[in-house]
C-alpha positions, 0 to 999 in steps of 0.5 A: 532642588534641595535650594529651592526646598530650603528657600521654600521653607525659609519663607513659609517660616519668614511668613509664619513668623510675620504672622505671630508678629501681628497677632502680638500687635494686635493684642497689645494694641487692645491691651493698650487701648484698656490699660489708657482707659483705666489710666484716666480713671484713675486720675479723673478719680485722684482728681475728684479728691482733691479738695475744690475741684469738680 
């Protein structure tokens, strides 16, 4: 019986860890999209400052 309880607790802990990891991945994907768009804007701004371009 104790073995089943330990297995149940480990299963809950593992599931909780997976859920937290999935939330972090979604959060970082969002930040990646924001930073990538910002980086693109910076690149375009730098190109527009070059003479004879745009």
